[in-house]
N, C-alpha and C positions, 0 to 999 in steps of 0.2 A: 504494500500500500504506500502511496506517495505521501510526502509531508503535508501537502494541501488536503488530501483526503483525510489524513489523521486529524488535522485541525478542524475540518468540517464535522467529523464524527465525535470529537471531544466536547462533552457537555459538562458545564459546571452548575452547581446549585447557587442560589443567592448567597448562602453562607460561605461557600468556597470562594466566590468572587470577592466577597467582603474581606475574607482572610488574606487573599492574595494582594488586595489593594490597601489593606490595613485601615479599613473603614468599618462602620457598623452596618449590620444587615439592613437597617432602616434606610440608610443612605442609598444602598443599592436598589432597594424597593422604590425609593423616590425617583431615582434615575429611570427605572422601568416605567413608573406612572407618568413621568414627564416626557416619555418617548425619546430619552437620550440613549438608552441601552435596549437594543432589540432582543426579544426573548421568544422562547417557545413556551406557550401557556399549556400547562397540563390540566387534565380534568380536576375540577375542584372537589376535594374530599374532606379536607380539614378546615379549621377556622380560617387559615390563611391560604391565599391562592399560591399554588406551586408553579415555579418557573424553572426553565433550564436555559443557560446562556451558552451559545457556541463560542469556542475559543477564538475562532476567526472574527466573529462579531465583536468580542471584547477587545481584541487587539486593534481592530479597525477603529473603534470608538476611542481607544486610548491614543492612537497615533494621530487621529484627526482632531482631537481636542487638545493635544499637547502643544504648548506655545512657550518659546524661550523668553519668558517675561520676568522671571525671578532674578533678583540681583546676585544670588549665589551661583548662578550658572546652571542650576537644575531646571528641569522642565516642569511646568505646572500642568496638572491634569484636570480631570473632572472636578467641578466645584461641589463640595459636600452640602452646601446650603443653597 
């Protein structure tokens, strides 16, 4: 399987994305609600809606929203608020 196919087939939970980006789950859910982060919506079973995020979509959003505006030379990414 090619790297692109692996990226397309790799799915993350909201919690996994939050851990990778070192933000709270609520922040990731806010990005989903505000159509910043495209997701796959799973059938609703629990109190909270379940989503899966493709690795390729996550990387696309991160690279398209990263801007070199911070004075320390690091890239800023998605805004938490």
